[in-house]
N, C-alpha and C positions, 0 to 999 in steps of 0.2 A: 526506513524510507516510507513515506506516505504513499498510499495507493489512491491516486487521483481518480482512477476508474471507479473505485468503490465509493469515494467521496461524492462523485457525481451520480452514482447509481446506474452506471452503464456497463455493458459487457466489455470485458477485457479485450483490448485490441480494436475497439471501435474507431473507425476513421472518418465516418460521415460527419461533417461539420454541423449539419442541421440537427442530427440526433444529439450531438454533444451540446450544442447550444440549447436545444429543447430541454435536455436533462438539467442543465444549469439553471434555466428559468424555472423549471418545476421545483428544484431545490430551494431557489430563492422564495418562491411562493409558500413553500412548506415552512420556512424559517419565520416569515412574517416579522421582520425586525421592527416594524411600526407597532406591533403588539407585544412581542416577546423581547424584552430588554435585559434579560438575565445574562449572566456571565457565560453559561453553557452555550446559549444561542449565539452570542457574539463570537465565541471561539469557533463554533461550527461555521459561522459566516466567514471568518477569516480563512479557515481551511478551504471553504468553497471558492473564495476569491483567488487563493493561491492555486487551486486546481484549475480554475478557469483560465488564469494567466498562462498556464503551461498548455492546457489542452486545446485552447482556441487557435493556436498557431501550429500548422502542420509540421514545420521543422522542429520546433520545441517539443511537440508531442512525440515525434519519432525519436528524438534524442532521449527523452524521458523513458520511452518504452524500452530502449536499449539498456539504459541504466537500471531500470526495474528488473529486467531479465538477468543482468549481471548480478545485481544484489540478491535476487532469489537463488541463483545458481551458487553463489558464495555461501549464502545461508544454508543451503542444502548440504554443501560440502562440509561446512562447520558442524552441522548436526550429525552427519554421518561419521565424522572424525570423533566426536564425543561418544557416539554409540560404540564405535570400534574400540576406543580406549576403555570403555566400561566393560566390554566383552573380554578384552585382553586381561584387564585387572581381575575380573571374576575367574577367568580360566587359570591365571597364575595363582590366585588364592586357593583354588581347588587343588592344583598340582603341588604347590610348594607349601601351602599352609596359610594360616591367617597372617595378616600384616603385622 
């Protein structure tokens, strides 16, 4: 899941529309599509437009923030499960012997 806060360069959980809009405009000026026409800049511009489309609307921003938190929670659980499985495998290997 893309982190629109990071794409816009703002603090996570920012709610002030003027700060979000200012960050969007600053990023637009940094990209300078009139000068930089390479593929990387165009991809960054598309990401920026996508982030702005969500973050400019308070309802969509709130919905996105909830989904981002859910995604990060699920990712943390997945990582923890992988680590627990590794520890169990290592412990069993030490007790029972090599696989």
